[in-house]
N, C-alpha and C positions, 0 to 999 in steps of 0.2 A: 406444381407438377414437375417431374424430372424427365429429361429427354433421353432418347435412345442412345445419344452420344455418351451420357454419363454411365448408362448401363454397360456400354462397350468398354469404357475405361475401367470399370470394376472387374472385368474379366469375362471370359466366355461362360455360357451356361454349362453347368456340370451336373447332369442328372445322376441320382443315386437312389438307393432303397434301404430302408431300415425302419425300426420302431423304437422310440425313446419314451420312457415314462419316468417321471420324477416328481418328488414333493417339493413344495416351496412354503416356507412360513410366511406369516403376514409381515409385510414391510411397513405398512401404515394403513390407517383408515381415516380418511378425511375428505372434505368437500373440495376436491380439486379434479380437473380434467384437462391436462395439457394437450390432448388431441382435439377434442371438440370445442373446448373453451380455453384456448391458450392465453395465458396472461391474466385470467380472471380468478380472483381470490376474494370470496369463495365462489365455487361453481354452483350450478343450480341444485345438484343433489349429491348425496354422499356416495363414495366409492371405497372399495377395499382393493388394495394394491399389493402385488408381489414383485420380486425381482431386484434389479440394481438400485443402489442408493443415490443415483443421480436424479431420481424422480423429482420433479419440481413443478412450480406453477406454470412455467413456460419451458418448452423443450423443442425449439425450432430445429428441423432436420439439418439445415445448413450449418448450424453452429453447435448443436448439442450431440456430441459423440458419446453415446451411452457407455460403451466399454472403456473409453478413455477417461471419462469423468467419474465413473463409479469406482468406489474403493472396496465394495463388498456386494454380495447378493444374498437374498433370502432363499434362493433356490439351491438344490442339491449340488449342481455342477457349477464350479467357480467360474467357468468360461461363459456362463449365461448371465449377462448383465441386462437382458431385455426387461421390459416392464409389461405386465399383464394386469388388467383390472376390470371389475364388474361393479354394478350397483350393489346395494346392501339390502337385506331383507329385515323388515321390522314386524313385530307382533303388534296388532292394534286391539286394545282391550275394549270391553263393552262400554267403559266410561269415556272412550275416545282418546286415551293416552297411548303412547307408543314406547316400545322397548326394543332395542336392537337385538336381533337374534345372533348369538355367537356362532362361530364356525368350528367344525370338528375336522382335525387333520386326519388323513388316512395313513400317514406315516407316524409311527410311535415317536413321541417327543416333540414333533413340530407344533408350533403355536399357530393355530388357525390356518390361514392360507388356502392353497389349492393344490391339486394334482394336475400336472401338465403332460400332454402327450404330443409327440410329433410322429406322424404315421405316413408310410408310403402306400399302404393298403388298409383294408378293414382291420380293426383292432384284433379280431380273432384269427387273422391270417398270419401264422408264424413264419411263413416264407418271405413275406414282404418283397415280392419280386418286382413290383412296378418301379419305374424310374420317376423321380421327382427332382425339381431344382430348388436348392436351398435359397432362402431369402437373402437379399443384398443389403449392405449397410444403408441405413436411412429408410428402410421399408417400414410401413405402418398401415394399419387397417382397423376397421370397425365393423362388427357384425351386430345386427339388431337395431331397434329404434325405440328410444325411451318414451316416445309419444304414442306408440301403438296400444290399442285397448280391445281389439277384437281379433277373432281367428282369421278372418279374411285378410286383414292387414298383415298378420304374422306369417302368411303363406309366402311373403317375399323372402323370408329367411328360413332355410331348412335346418332342421336338427338343432334347434334351441329348445331344450326339453327339460322336464322334471321327472325325478323318480321318487316315489313314496317308499322310502326304505323301511323294510321290516326288520332288517339287521344290517350289519356292516357289509355283507356280501350281496345285498340286493342290487340288481342291475336291470331289472325289467319288471313291469312294462314302463314305457316312457310316455309322458303326457306333454302337451304343449301349453297347458295352463296350470295354475297352482292346484295341487291335490285338494280334493273336496272332502277328505277324511283325515283323521289324525294319522301321523306316520311314526310308528314306534321307534324307528332308527334315524329319524331326521329326514330332511328333504335334500336330495342332490340336484343341483342345477348344472346342466351340461351346456357348454357353449362350443360349437364346432364352427370353425371359420371356413370361408370359401377357399377353394383349392385350385382355381385357375387364374392366371395373371396375364395382363396384356403384354408383358415382357418389356415395357418401356417406362412406365411411371411407378415410382416408389410410393406415391400417395396420389390422392385426387381430392378435389374440393370438399366432397362429402365423405371422404375416406373409405369409399366403397366402390366407386365406378371402375377402378383399376383392377378389381378382382371380380370373379364370377363363379357360379356353380357349373358343374358339367351340363352340357346342353341336353343330355338325356341320361336317364339312370341317376346314379349317385356316385360319390367318391368310392364308397365301399364296393359297388358293383363294377367299378372300372369305367364308368361313363366317360365319354370323350369331352374334352374341353371345347368350348365354342371357338370359331375361327378368330373372333375378336379378342379372345383371351387364351391363346394357344399353349401357354407355358404351365405345366402341371406342377403345383406346389405340394409340399407335405401338408397334411391336414393337422391343424392345431386343435386339440380338444382340451378344454378346461373343465375340470370337475371340482365343484365347490359343495361341500356338505354343510348344510345349515342345521344347527342343533336345536330343533324345534321341540324336543322331548319335554321341556318345561311348559309348553304351551299347547298341550294336547287335550284340553278339556272338551269332551264331546259336545257340550253346549255351544261352543264356538263354531261348530260345524253343522248346526241344526238347519234344516230346510235348505240344504245345498250351499250354504254360505261357508266361508273360511276366513280366518283372522289375519292372514299375512299380506303385506304390501311391500313392494319394492320402494327404495328410497326416492324414486322418481314420482311416487304417488300412485302407482299402478297396483290395483287390487285384483287384477285378472291373471297376471303372469305373462301376458302377451308382449310386454315391453322389454323382456329379457334382452340384454345387450352386453357386449364385451369389447375391450380395446386392446390393441397389441402394438408395441413398438419394438422392432428387432434390435437386439444389442449383443449378439454373440461375439466373442473375441475372435479377431482375424478370420481364419477359415475353419474354426473348430467344429462348427455345425456340419459343414460340408465334409470334413474328414470323418466325422462320425457316420454320416449317411453313407459314405463310401464303404463303410465296414460291413454293411448288409447284416446287421445284428438285430436281434429281437430282445428288447428290454435291456440287455447288458450294454455297457458303454466303455469298452476298454481304452478308447482314445481320450476320454474325458476325465477330469480330475474331480472326484467326489469329496465334498467337504462334510464335516460333522454337522449333526442337527443343532448342536450347541452354537456353532458359528452361524448357521442359518438364522437361528432365533435372535442372535445378537445384532444382526444387520437391520437397522431402522433408519428412518428419516425423521427430522424434527416435525412437530406439529406447526404447520404454517397458517392454520385457520383460527385455532383457539376457541372452539365451541364445545359445549357438552353434548356428547353423543351416546353416553352410557347410562344416564339416569332415565327414569320414566319421564317422557317428554310430552308436553302439551301439543306440539306439532312436530312434523318431520323436520329434520335439519334443512334449513332453507325455506320452510313454511309452505311447501308444496301441498296442494289439495289432493285428497284421495279420490280416485275416479276409476 
């Protein structure tokens, strides 16, 4: 945990307002988790990762300076050397074998990956009038829990949802469990991170206690932050589109069942989770937020999709994740 002295040394809080949306290609897909299982190779389950290429088995905040150690990023803006990651969805066939579901990019030309948002207000609010404080170097957090398997548990985390896409433009309705019917346009998984910070700690032992949700209402409704976490952060939203179109056999959805599982072994969808390590260069994110823009980013450097696709990290685990598999990577049981 980091002290208030460190936060003071990093500079005064600088609230700002803006909305930023950008695509990121896949950086790597492998069984590593430097936030929850630092130094462990391989980690318990498979993740798909985007962002800066300093991603590694271990990334201790005191030593691992993401923007300083990364030489490229798989994201649109070259200033963003952060890392973002989620678990991976697999199709489970009737004979019990597993096939990794590929990802569909929302930006033409991107290879897999995710779409990332930083918001001061609700996505549909073009004014983005509210003030938020940009993240500080060394900040990291986790939303969701890979062990959750029922709706009551999942209530601990708001707005971790799925959309059964009819086409590329579908954005509603949202569900908290895996869709129970075939989705012609794929399944979109949405991860929205908490937006209130205690203003002192860049991390916490469970990577969650230093952040919180509004004490009433939601981020979108402008709900106030609790007194224990008074600093309002931008909301990070990750959109991942899983290309389930090859796995839409109606027989797999008979009697209310569905064939998809997270790499953690979860067949319910309630274990949805995502990790974030802040890594923007210098004060580039703060400068952007100060611009009060909606989607446009005149202060940031946009790189080509080709350069995003070229940014990769080496395979540090060395296991087959693309064939039809007898078990999930790591051997986790489905539940």
